[in-house]
KOLGU-4560 file (N, C-alpha, C; in nm, 3 decimals, padded with zeros to 5 digits):
<recs>
<n_xx: 00.085 n_yy: -00.117 n_zz: 00.000 ca_xx: 00.000 ca_yy: 00.000 ca_zz: 00.000 c_xx: 00.090 c_yy: 00.124 c_zz: 00.000 mol: A seq: 1 type: UNK>
<n_xx: 00.068 n_yy: 00.212 n_zz: -00.097 ca_xx: 00.151 ca_yy: 00.332 ca_zz: -00.103 c_xx: 00.091 c_yy: 00.442 c_zz: -00.014 mol: A seq: 2 type: UNK>
<n_xx: 00.163 n_yy: 00.553 n_zz: 00.000 ca_xx: 00.125 ca_yy: 00.662 ca_zz: 00.090 c_xx: -00.010 c_yy: 00.721 c_zz: 00.053 mol: A seq: 3 type: UNK>
<n_xx: -00.039 n_yy: 00.733 n_zz: -00.076 ca_xx: -00.167 ca_yy: 00.790 ca_zz: -00.119 c_xx: -00.283 c_yy: 00.700 c_zz: -00.080 mol: A seq: 4 type: UNK>
<n_xx: -00.267 n_yy: 00.570 n_zz: -00.100 ca_xx: -00.371 ca_yy: 00.474 ca_zz: -00.060 c_xx: -00.389 c_yy: 00.474 c_zz: 00.091 mol: A seq: 5 type: UNK>
<n_xx: -00.279 n_yy: 00.484 n_zz: 00.163 ca_xx: -00.282 ca_yy: 00.483 ca_zz: 00.309 c_xx: -00.363 c_yy: 00.599 c_zz: 00.365 mol: A seq: 6 type: UNK>
<n_xx: -00.357 n_yy: 00.714 n_zz: 00.300 ca_xx: -00.433 ca_yy: 00.832 ca_zz: 00.344 c_xx: -00.583 c_yy: 00.811 c_zz: 00.328 mol: A seq: 7 type: UNK>
<n_xx: -00.624 n_yy: 00.732 n_zz: 00.232 ca_xx: -00.765 ca_yy: 00.716 ca_zz: 00.198 c_xx: -00.838 c_yy: 00.609 c_zz: 00.279 mol: A seq: 8 type: UNK>
<n_xx: -00.765 n_yy: 00.514 n_zz: 00.333 ca_xx: -00.831 ca_yy: 00.401 ca_zz: 00.400 c_xx: -00.855 c_yy: 00.427 c_zz: 00.548 mol: A seq: 9 type: UNK>
<n_xx: -00.958 n_yy: 00.362 n_zz: 00.601 ca_xx: -00.994 ca_yy: 00.372 ca_zz: 00.743 c_xx: -00.910 c_yy: 00.278 c_zz: 00.828 mol: A seq: 10 type: UNK>
<n_xx: -00.883 n_yy: 00.160 n_zz: 00.775 ca_xx: -00.806 ca_yy: 00.062 ca_zz: 00.851 c_xx: -00.688 c_yy: 00.012 c_zz: 00.768 mol: A seq: 11 type: UNK>
<n_xx: -00.579 n_yy: -00.015 n_zz: 00.837 ca_xx: -00.458 ca_yy: -00.062 ca_zz: 00.771 c_xx: -00.430 c_yy: -00.204 c_zz: 00.821 mol: A seq: 12 type: UNK>
<n_xx: -00.437 n_yy: -00.302 n_zz: 00.731 ca_xx: -00.414 ca_yy: -00.441 ca_zz: 00.773 c_xx: -00.265 c_yy: -00.475 c_zz: 00.776 mol: A seq: 13 type: UNK>
<n_xx: -00.231 n_yy: -00.562 n_zz: 00.869 ca_xx: -00.094 ca_yy: -00.612 ca_zz: 00.875 c_xx: -00.100 c_yy: -00.761 c_zz: 00.903 mol: A seq: 14 type: UNK>
<n_xx: -00.031 n_yy: -00.836 n_zz: 00.824 ca_xx: -00.021 ca_yy: -00.979 ca_zz: 00.845 c_xx: 00.113 c_yy: -01.028 c_zz: 00.793 mol: A seq: 15 type: UNK>
<n_xx: 00.171 n_yy: -01.119 n_zz: 00.863 ca_xx: 00.298 ca_yy: -01.176 ca_zz: 00.819 c_xx: 00.270 c_yy: -01.312 c_zz: 00.757 mol: A seq: 16 type: UNK>
<n_xx: 00.324 n_yy: -01.334 n_zz: 00.638 ca_xx: 00.303 ca_yy: -01.461 ca_zz: 00.569 c_xx: 00.349 c_yy: -01.576 c_zz: 00.658 mol: A seq: 17 type: UNK>
<n_xx: 00.264 n_yy: -01.676 n_zz: 00.667 ca_xx: 00.296 ca_yy: -01.793 ca_zz: 00.748 c_xx: 00.261 c_yy: -01.777 c_zz: 00.895 mol: A seq: 18 type: UNK>
<n_xx: 00.213 n_yy: -01.660 n_zz: 00.933 ca_xx: 00.177 ca_yy: -01.636 ca_zz: 01.073 c_xx: 00.026 c_yy: -01.637 c_zz: 01.089 mol: A seq: 19 type: UNK>
<n_xx: -00.022 n_yy: -01.675 n_zz: 01.205 ca_xx: -00.164 ca_yy: -01.672 ca_zz: 01.234 c_xx: -00.208 c_yy: -01.535 c_zz: 01.283 mol: A seq: 20 type: UNK>
<n_xx: -00.113 n_yy: -01.447 n_zz: 01.305 ca_xx: -00.147 ca_yy: -01.313 ca_zz: 01.357 c_xx: -00.186 c_yy: -01.221 c_zz: 01.242 mol: A seq: 21 type: UNK>
<n_xx: -00.298 n_yy: -01.155 n_zz: 01.260 ca_xx: -00.348 ca_yy: -01.056 ca_zz: 01.164 c_xx: -00.393 c_yy: -00.936 c_zz: 01.245 mol: A seq: 22 type: UNK>
<n_xx: -00.342 n_yy: -00.820 n_zz: 01.214 ca_xx: -00.372 ca_yy: -00.699 ca_zz: 01.291 c_xx: -00.433 c_yy: -00.595 c_zz: 01.198 mol: A seq: 23 type: UNK>
<n_xx: -00.539 n_yy: -00.529 n_zz: 01.245 ca_xx: -00.596 ca_yy: -00.417 ca_zz: 01.173 c_xx: -00.577 c_yy: -00.293 c_zz: 01.258 mol: A seq: 24 type: UNK>
<n_xx: -00.509 n_yy: -00.194 n_zz: 01.203 ca_xx: -00.492 ca_yy: -00.066 ca_zz: 01.270 c_xx: -00.599 c_yy: 00.029 c_zz: 01.219 mol: A seq: 25 type: UNK>
<n_xx: -00.683 n_yy: 00.080 n_zz: 01.309 ca_xx: -00.788 ca_yy: 00.172 ca_zz: 01.271 c_xx: -00.741 c_yy: 00.314 c_zz: 01.294 mol: A seq: 26 type: UNK>
<n_xx: -00.758 n_yy: 00.399 n_zz: 01.195 ca_xx: -00.710 ca_yy: 00.537 ca_zz: 01.204 c_xx: -00.806 c_yy: 00.627 c_zz: 01.281 mol: A seq: 27 type: UNK>
<n_xx: -00.925 n_yy: 00.580 n_zz: 01.309 ca_xx: -01.021 ca_yy: 00.648 ca_zz: 01.394 c_xx: -01.107 c_yy: 00.540 c_zz: 01.459 mol: A seq: 28 type: UNK>
<n_xx: -01.179 n_yy: 00.576 n_zz: 01.563 ca_xx: -01.257 ca_yy: 00.475 ca_zz: 01.634 c_xx: -01.373 c_yy: 00.422 c_zz: 01.552 mol: A seq: 29 type: UNK>
<n_xx: -01.433 n_yy: 00.508 n_zz: 01.471 ca_xx: -01.543 ca_yy: 00.469 ca_zz: 01.383 c_xx: -01.511 c_yy: 00.518 c_zz: 01.242 mol: A seq: 30 type: UNK>
<n_xx: -01.552 n_yy: 00.445 n_zz: 01.140 ca_xx: -01.524 ca_yy: 00.490 ca_zz: 01.003 c_xx: -01.591 c_yy: 00.625 c_zz: 00.977 mol: A seq: 31 type: UNK>
<n_xx: -01.514 n_yy: 00.729 n_zz: 00.949 ca_xx: -01.571 ca_yy: 00.863 ca_zz: 00.931 c_xx: -01.676 c_yy: 00.872 c_zz: 00.820 mol: A seq: 32 type: UNK>
<n_xx: -01.663 n_yy: 00.790 n_zz: 00.717 ca_xx: -01.755 ca_yy: 00.798 ca_zz: 00.604 c_xx: -01.887 c_yy: 00.725 c_zz: 00.631 mol: A seq: 33 type: UNK>
<n_xx: -01.898 n_yy: 00.656 n_zz: 00.743 ca_xx: -02.018 ca_yy: 00.580 ca_zz: 00.775 c_xx: -02.134 c_yy: 00.673 c_zz: 00.813 mol: A seq: 34 type: UNK>
<n_xx: -02.246 n_yy: 00.658 n_zz: 00.742 ca_xx: -02.364 ca_yy: 00.738 ca_zz: 00.775 c_xx: -02.424 c_yy: 00.693 c_zz: 00.908 mol: A seq: 35 type: UNK>
<n_xx: -02.408 n_yy: 00.566 n_zz: 00.941 ca_xx: -02.469 ca_yy: 00.511 ca_zz: 01.062 c_xx: -02.400 c_yy: 00.559 c_zz: 01.189 mol: A seq: 36 type: UNK>
<n_xx: -02.266 n_yy: 00.564 n_zz: 01.189 ca_xx: -02.198 ca_yy: 00.599 ca_zz: 01.314 c_xx: -02.068 c_yy: 00.676 c_zz: 01.299 mol: A seq: 37 type: UNK>
<n_xx: -02.038 n_yy: 00.723 n_zz: 01.179 ca_xx: -01.917 ca_yy: 00.802 ca_zz: 01.158 c_xx: -01.913 c_yy: 00.929 c_zz: 01.241 mol: A seq: 38 type: UNK>
<n_xx: -02.029 n_yy: 00.985 n_zz: 01.269 ca_xx: -02.037 ca_yy: 01.109 ca_zz: 01.346 c_xx: -01.999 c_yy: 01.089 c_zz: 01.493 mol: A seq: 39 type: UNK>
<n_xx: -01.993 n_yy: 00.965 n_zz: 01.540 ca_xx: -01.958 ca_yy: 00.939 ca_zz: 01.680 c_xx: -01.814 c_yy: 00.976 c_zz: 01.713 mol: A seq: 40 type: UNK>
<n_xx: -01.729 n_yy: 00.987 n_zz: 01.612 ca_xx: -01.590 ca_yy: 01.025 ca_zz: 01.637 c_xx: -01.579 c_yy: 01.159 c_zz: 01.709 mol: A seq: 41 type: UNK>
<n_xx: -01.678 n_yy: 01.245 n_zz: 01.693 ca_xx: -01.673 ca_yy: 01.378 ca_zz: 01.757 c_xx: -01.671 c_yy: 01.366 c_zz: 01.909 mol: A seq: 42 type: UNK>
<n_xx: -01.729 n_yy: 01.261 n_zz: 01.963 ca_xx: -01.729 ca_yy: 01.242 ca_zz: 02.109 c_xx: -01.591 c_yy: 01.203 c_zz: 02.162 mol: A seq: 43 type: UNK>
<n_xx: -01.503 n_yy: 01.165 n_zz: 02.072 ca_xx: -01.370 ca_yy: 01.118 ca_zz: 02.111 c_xx: -01.260 c_yy: 01.211 c_zz: 02.059 mol: A seq: 44 type: UNK>
<n_xx: -01.294 n_yy: 01.336 n_zz: 02.037 ca_xx: -01.198 ca_yy: 01.433 ca_zz: 01.983 c_xx: -01.075 c_yy: 01.450 c_zz: 02.073 mol: A seq: 45 type: UNK>
<n_xx: -01.091 n_yy: 01.434 n_zz: 02.203 ca_xx: -00.980 ca_yy: 01.453 ca_zz: 02.297 c_xx: -00.926 c_yy: 01.321 c_zz: 02.352 mol: A seq: 46 type: UNK>
<n_xx: -00.954 n_yy: 01.213 n_zz: 02.283 ca_xx: -00.916 ca_yy: 01.081 ca_zz: 02.335 c_xx: -00.764 c_yy: 01.068 c_zz: 02.357 mol: A seq: 47 type: UNK>
<n_xx: -00.684 n_yy: 01.131 n_zz: 02.273 ca_xx: -00.539 ca_yy: 01.121 ca_zz: 02.290 c_xx: -00.491 c_yy: 01.203 c_zz: 02.408 mol: A seq: 48 type: UNK>
<n_xx: -00.550 n_yy: 01.321 n_zz: 02.426 ca_xx: -00.511 ca_yy: 01.407 ca_zz: 02.538 c_xx: -00.556 c_yy: 01.347 c_zz: 02.671 mol: A seq: 49 type: UNK>
<n_xx: -00.666 n_yy: 01.273 n_zz: 02.671 ca_xx: -00.722 ca_yy: 01.214 ca_zz: 02.793 c_xx: -00.675 c_yy: 01.071 c_zz: 02.818 mol: A seq: 50 type: UNK>
<n_xx: -00.582 n_yy: 01.023 n_zz: 02.737 ca_xx: -00.534 ca_yy: 00.885 ca_zz: 02.752 c_xx: -00.464 c_yy: 00.866 c_zz: 02.886 mol: A seq: 51 type: UNK>
<n_xx: -00.462 n_yy: 00.741 n_zz: 02.930 ca_xx: -00.397 ca_yy: 00.707 ca_zz: 03.057 c_xx: -00.290 c_yy: 00.601 c_zz: 03.032 mol: A seq: 52 type: UNK>
<n_xx: -00.200 n_yy: 00.586 n_zz: 03.126 ca_xx: -00.099 ca_yy: 00.482 ca_zz: 03.121 c_xx: -00.135 c_yy: 00.375 c_zz: 03.222 mol: A seq: 53 type: UNK>
<n_xx: -00.133 n_yy: 00.250 n_zz: 03.178 ca_xx: -00.155 ca_yy: 00.138 ca_zz: 03.268 c_xx: -00.040 c_yy: 00.040 c_zz: 03.252 mol: A seq: 54 type: UNK>
<n_xx: -00.022 n_yy: -00.046 n_zz: 03.350 ca_xx: 00.086 ca_yy: -00.145 ca_zz: 03.344 c_xx: 00.024 c_yy: -00.284 c_zz: 03.340 mol: A seq: 55 type: UNK>
<n_xx: 00.060 n_yy: -00.359 n_zz: 03.238 ca_xx: 00.012 ca_yy: -00.497 ca_zz: 03.223 c_xx: 00.132 c_yy: -00.590 c_zz: 03.213 mol: A seq: 56 type: UNK>
<n_xx: 00.142 n_yy: -00.681 n_zz: 03.308 ca_xx: 00.254 ca_yy: -00.777 ca_zz: 03.311 c_xx: 00.388 c_yy: -00.708 c_zz: 03.296 mol: A seq: 57 type: UNK>
<n_xx: 00.404 n_yy: -00.594 n_zz: 03.365 ca_xx: 00.530 ca_yy: -00.523 ca_zz: 03.365 c_xx: 00.555 c_yy: -00.434 c_zz: 03.245 mol: A seq: 58 type: UNK>
<n_xx: 00.456 n_yy: -00.422 n_zz: 03.157 ca_xx: 00.471 ca_yy: -00.339 ca_zz: 03.038 c_xx: 00.375 c_yy: -00.221 c_zz: 03.046 mol: A seq: 59 type: UNK>
<n_xx: 00.427 n_yy: -00.100 n_zz: 03.028 ca_xx: 00.343 ca_yy: 00.019 ca_zz: 03.027 c_xx: 00.270 c_yy: 00.029 c_zz: 02.895 mol: A seq: 60 type: UNK>
<n_xx: 00.140 n_yy: 00.054 n_zz: 02.904 ca_xx: 00.053 ca_yy: 00.065 ca_zz: 02.787 c_xx: -00.022 c_yy: 00.197 c_zz: 02.796 mol: A seq: 61 type: UNK>
<n_xx: -00.028 n_yy: 00.270 n_zz: 02.687 ca_xx: -00.107 ca_yy: 00.394 ca_zz: 02.680 c_xx: -00.240 c_yy: 00.357 c_zz: 02.617 mol: A seq: 62 type: UNK>
<n_xx: -00.348 n_yy: 00.393 n_zz: 02.682 ca_xx: -00.481 ca_yy: 00.353 ca_zz: 02.635 c_xx: -00.583 c_yy: 00.463 c_zz: 02.665 mol: A seq: 63 type: UNK>
<n_xx: -00.704 n_yy: 00.443 n_zz: 02.617 ca_xx: -00.810 ca_yy: 00.540 ca_zz: 02.644 c_xx: -00.838 c_yy: 00.546 c_zz: 02.794 mol: A seq: 64 type: UNK>
<n_xx: -00.881 n_yy: 00.664 n_zz: 02.839 ca_xx: -00.923 ca_yy: 00.678 ca_zz: 02.978 c_xx: -01.044 c_yy: 00.590 c_zz: 03.004 mol: A seq: 65 type: UNK>
<n_xx: -01.072 n_yy: 00.565 n_zz: 03.131 ca_xx: -01.180 ca_yy: 00.472 ca_zz: 03.167 c_xx: -01.315 c_yy: 00.515 c_zz: 03.111 mol: A seq: 66 type: UNK>
<n_xx: -01.348 n_yy: 00.644 n_zz: 03.123 ca_xx: -01.478 ca_yy: 00.692 ca_zz: 03.076 c_xx: -01.488 c_yy: 00.682 c_zz: 02.924 mol: A seq: 67 type: UNK>
<n_xx: -01.382 n_yy: 00.724 n_zz: 02.853 ca_xx: -01.383 ca_yy: 00.713 ca_zz: 02.707 c_xx: -01.397 c_yy: 00.568 c_zz: 02.663 mol: A seq: 68 type: UNK>
<n_xx: -01.326 n_yy: 00.479 n_zz: 02.730 ca_xx: -01.328 ca_yy: 00.338 ca_zz: 02.693 c_xx: -01.468 c_yy: 00.279 c_zz: 02.714 mol: A seq: 69 type: UNK>
<n_xx: -01.528 n_yy: 00.308 n_zz: 02.828 ca_xx: -01.662 ca_yy: 00.258 ca_zz: 02.855 c_xx: -01.762 c_yy: 00.313 c_zz: 02.753 mol: A seq: 70 type: UNK>
<n_xx: -01.754 n_yy: 00.442 n_zz: 02.725 ca_xx: -01.846 ca_yy: 00.503 ca_zz: 02.629 c_xx: -01.826 c_yy: 00.442 c_zz: 02.490 mol: A seq: 71 type: UNK>
<n_xx: -01.703 n_yy: 00.416 n_zz: 02.451 ca_xx: -01.674 ca_yy: 00.353 ca_zz: 02.322 c_xx: -01.739 c_yy: 00.214 c_zz: 02.315 mol: A seq: 72 type: UNK>
<n_xx: -01.725 n_yy: 00.136 n_zz: 02.421 ca_xx: -01.785 ca_yy: 00.003 ca_zz: 02.423 c_xx: -01.937 c_yy: 00.010 c_zz: 02.415 mol: A seq: 73 type: UNK>
<n_xx: -01.996 n_yy: 00.108 n_zz: 02.485 ca_xx: -02.142 ca_yy: 00.127 ca_zz: 02.479 c_xx: -02.184 c_yy: 00.163 c_zz: 02.337 mol: A seq: 74 type: UNK>
<n_xx: -02.113 n_yy: 00.255 n_zz: 02.274 ca_xx: -02.146 ca_yy: 00.295 ca_zz: 02.137 c_xx: -02.139 c_yy: 00.175 c_zz: 02.043 mol: A seq: 75 type: UNK>
<n_xx: -02.037 n_yy: 00.095 n_zz: 02.055 ca_xx: -02.023 ca_yy: -00.022 ca_zz: 01.968 c_xx: -02.132 c_yy: -00.124 c_zz: 01.994 mol: A seq: 76 type: UNK>
<n_xx: -02.164 n_yy: -00.148 n_zz: 02.118 ca_xx: -02.267 ca_yy: -00.246 ca_zz: 02.152 c_xx: -02.401 c_yy: -00.206 c_zz: 02.091 mol: A seq: 77 type: UNK>
<n_xx: -02.439 n_yy: -00.081 n_zz: 02.108 ca_xx: -02.567 ca_yy: -00.036 ca_zz: 02.057 c_xx: -02.570 c_yy: -00.039 c_zz: 01.905 mol: A seq: 78 type: UNK>
<n_xx: -02.461 n_yy: -00.004 n_zz: 01.842 ca_xx: -02.456 ca_yy: -00.003 ca_zz: 01.696 c_xx: -02.460 c_yy: -00.145 c_zz: 01.642 mol: A seq: 79 type: UNK>
<n_xx: -02.383 n_yy: -00.235 n_zz: 01.703 ca_xx: -02.381 ca_yy: -00.373 ca_zz: 01.656 c_xx: -02.516 c_yy: -00.440 c_zz: 01.673 mol: A seq: 80 type: UNK>
<n_xx: -02.594 n_yy: -00.396 n_zz: 01.773 ca_xx: -02.726 ca_yy: -00.453 ca_zz: 01.795 c_xx: -02.835 c_yy: -00.378 c_zz: 01.718 mol: A seq: 81 type: UNK>
<n_xx: -02.796 n_yy: -00.275 n_zz: 01.641 ca_xx: -02.893 ca_yy: -00.201 ca_zz: 01.562 c_xx: -02.975 c_yy: -00.102 c_zz: 01.641 mol: A seq: 82 type: UNK>
<n_xx: -02.928 n_yy: -00.065 n_zz: 01.760 ca_xx: -03.002 ca_yy: 00.030 ca_zz: 01.843 c_xx: -02.929 c_yy: 00.163 c_zz: 01.841 mol: A seq: 83 type: UNK>
<n_xx: -02.996 n_yy: 00.268 n_zz: 01.796 ca_xx: -02.939 ca_yy: 00.401 ca_zz: 01.794 c_xx: -03.041 c_yy: 00.496 c_zz: 01.854 mol: A seq: 84 type: UNK>
<n_xx: -02.998 n_yy: 00.578 n_zz: 01.951 ca_xx: -03.087 ca_yy: 00.674 ca_zz: 02.019 c_xx: -03.212 c_yy: 00.607 c_zz: 02.075 mol: A seq: 85 type: UNK>
<n_xx: -03.196 n_yy: 00.485 n_zz: 02.125 ca_xx: -03.307 ca_yy: 00.417 ca_zz: 02.191 c_xx: -03.408 c_yy: 00.356 c_zz: 02.096 mol: A seq: 86 type: UNK>
<n_xx: -03.386 n_yy: 00.367 n_zz: 01.966 ca_xx: -03.480 ca_yy: 00.311 ca_zz: 01.870 c_xx: -03.415 c_yy: 00.198 c_zz: 01.792 mol: A seq: 87 type: UNK>
<n_xx: -03.490 n_yy: 00.094 n_zz: 01.767 ca_xx: -03.438 ca_yy: -00.017 ca_zz: 01.689 c_xx: -03.454 c_yy: 00.017 c_zz: 01.542 mol: A seq: 88 type: UNK>
<n_xx: -03.345 n_yy: 00.000 n_zz: 01.468 ca_xx: -03.349 ca_yy: 00.029 ca_zz: 01.323 c_xx: -03.413 c_yy: -00.086 c_zz: 01.250 mol: A seq: 89 type: UNK>
</recs>
């Protein structure tokens, strides 16, 4: 994937031949072009500034703050179940 293509895509896949590991790096929490939930990114505008550091098995990890993380999971759950603003689509 060249630099121009990289700018246009929402997710960047990575996989090593012969490996079972496949990683998708998402450039935003929700696809911006999505009519269903692309607008939700606005709620996470400060996600990088509000990030926290946690330690897992001796390794420091930078991640979303607790409130942002919970809200993100709630947004995903409702969207995956087809519920938006309390109404079933």
